[in-house]
Each structure stands twice: as structure tokens, then as C-alpha cells.
N, C-alpha and C positions, 0 to 999 in steps of 0.2 A: 504493500500500500504506500509505503514511504517513497519508493521509486516512481510510482504512478503519480503521486502528488507533485514530485519534482518535474516529471514529464509534462503534467498539465500546467504547472506554473510557467514552464518554458513555452508551452503551447499558447498561453495567454498573451505572450509578446506579439502574437499575430494581430492583436488589436491595434497595433501601430499602423496597419494598412488603412482601416476605416478612419483612424485619427488623421492621418496625412491627407486622405481624400477630402475630409470635411474641412480641415483647417488650412490646408495648402491648396492643392488642386489635383485634378485627374492626371495631367501630364507629369507632375512631380511624382505622383504615386506610381505611375507606369515606369518611369525612369528608376525609381527606387527599387521596384520589384525586379526589373531587369538586372540591375547591379547585384541585388541579393541573390538572385538565381545563379548568376555567373559565379559568385563567391561560393555558394552552396555546392555547385557542380564540381568545382575544383576541390573543395574539402571532401566531398563524397568520393571523388576519384581516389584521393589519398587514403581515406578510411577503408575502402573496399579492396585496394591493391596492397597486399601484405608487404611486398618488396619495396614499393614506393613509400609505404608508411614507415618502414624501418629506416630508409634513407632520410626521410624528413625528420624522424625522431632523432637520429644521430646529429643532424644539422642544427636542430633546435635546442638540444640539451644544454648548449652553452648559454641560452637566454631564458628558457622557462622550464619548469618541472613538468615534462610531458606526461609522466605517469599519473599525476593528479588529474590532468585534463582527460586522459584516457579512461581513468576510473569513473569520472562523471559521465562521460559518453556511454560507457559500457552499462552503467547503472540505469540510464533512461532509455536505452535502446531495447526494443522488444525482440524476442527470439527470431522472428521471421525477418527482421531488418538487419540482422548481423551479416547476412550475405547478399543483401539486395538494397535497392535505393530506399532511403529513409522517408518517413511521412512528411518531413519539412519540405522536401523537394516537391512533392505532390501538392502540398498546400500552396506554395508560392506559384507554381504553374497554374493551379486552379484560380487563384486570386488574380493572376495576370490575365487569364482568359475572361474572367467575370468583369474586371475593371475595363478591359478593352471592348468586349462585345455587349455587355449588359450594364452600362454605366448608371442607368436610372435606378438599378437595384443593387449595385455593387456594395454599398455600405452595409445594407441589411444582410445580404447573403454572406459576406465575409465575416461579419459579426456573429451571425448564427453559426457558421462553421467553427469559429473559435470557441464561443461560449457554450453553445448547445452540445457540441461534441464533448467538451470537457465535463459538463454536467451529466450527460448520458453515461460516460465512462465511469465517473466516480459513483453516481447513484446506482448504476447498473451492477456494480460489484456487490451491492447488498440486496440485489433483486432476488426474489424467490420464484417468480414465474418465468421460467426459462423459455426462450424462443431461439433455438439453435445455440449459437455461441453468445447470444445477447440475452437481454431480459426485458420483460414488459415495462418494468419500472424505469429502465434506462431509455426505452422508446418514448415513454410518456414524459420523462424529463426533457428529452430533446424537443419533442413536439410542443410542449407547453412553453418552454423557454423561448423557442423560435417564434411562437405566436406572440409572445410579449415583446420580443425584439422588433418584430415586423408590424407592430400595432399602428404605425403611421400609414400603412397601406389600407385599402378598403378590406373589410372583413373576409369576403370570399377569397380574394387573392392571397391575403396573409395566411389564411387557413390552408389553402392549397399548397403554397410554397412550403409552409412548416410541415405539412403532412408528407410531401414528396421528399423533403430533406430527411425527415425521421425514418421514412421507409427505406431510402437509399442507404442510410447509415445502418439500419437494421439488417438488411439483406447483403450488405458488404459487396456492392458492385465494384468490380476491379477497375483500375489497378489499385486504388486506395480510396478510402472514404473521404479523406481530406481533399481529394480532387473530384471524385464523382459526385459528392453531395453539392459542391459549388456549381458544377456544370448542370446537374439535374435541376437545381433550384433556378438557375439562370435561364435555362431553356423553358421551364414551366412559366416563369414570369413573362418571358418574351412571347410565348405562344398565347398566353392568357390576354396580354395587352393587345396583341395583333387581332385576336378574335373579338375582344370587347370594344375595340375602337376601329 
């Protein structure tokens, strides 16, 4: 549980994306996401390549305690992420797509992805009604929190987006829920808006 709390605390730093969007602008947010993605891709390449990682560790030992950093990364990395791309890459790519293609809904969708996913994960750990690898309680935590976050939209649209996000997170649509939830919610909002107007 301790490692999951650390992971979710790090996950909450994703709120910087809607913050930048609201208080700076869309262009700055897109530029920020592109830079972050480039940095993450480089770091992820090092993490996944043992030989490259060892070379970087040898080079950095003069400047920082690499072992402490490695221990933190190891603690918050889930088992399936040890040999494949981490969730942070999928989150940034999803946020980039949403800010680019669904700007009217970007703030709400990215906020839901950060907050509702964290709540679903934490509350779902105590859930008693299991639905595959997830729980009913986690699903409801996602749906209700998403609905509250999206309350600035009209009720039918907010409900539909929250429901699609919660269902996408529940059934774990590949490649990763940090990406697929954002895309599913963005497409839902876009289609609804196209039909309604």
C-alpha cells in the first residue's frame, strides 16, 4: 500500500497539465508535453536497456547516488512495467492527443485521468465486489469523481464521459488505461458534441 500511495502521489503531478492549460495557454501546454515526452522516452530507453543503464550509472556515480534513485523507481514500478514502457509515457501521449484534438474538453479529461484513476486504484484495493482484476467500489469511485470533475458540462454529456472513462478503466483497454481512458473520453465528447450541434 505504501508503494501505491507513492505511485499515486507521483501520478498527481499530472495535474500540472490542466494547470498550465488554464493559467498559461494551449500552445505552452502542447510544447511542455512534447518536451516531457522526449525526456521520458530517453529515460525509459535507459531504464529498459540493462547495458545502457549500467553505463549511465557508472557515468553518474560521480555526481549522484544512483542506487537511491533506482530504489525509488523500483518501488513505484508495477511488475508488468519492469520490462515494458511505463504508465507515465502513456499518460503524456494521451494528454498530448487530448490537448491537440479535443481542446474544449482537455482540462476535464486530463483531470479525470489523474484524479479519478488514483481514487479508483486506492479505493478499489479495499473493494469487496470483484469485477475481474478490478472492483465495483473502484469503478464507482472513478465514475462519481469524474462526474464531479466534469460538472461544468451539461449533465448528459458529463455522465456519458464519466461512464465511458470508468468503463475503459474497468475493462483495461490496451495499451494502458492512462492512454485509453483519455482517448475514449475525448472521442465520446467529440462525437456527442458533433451529434448534439
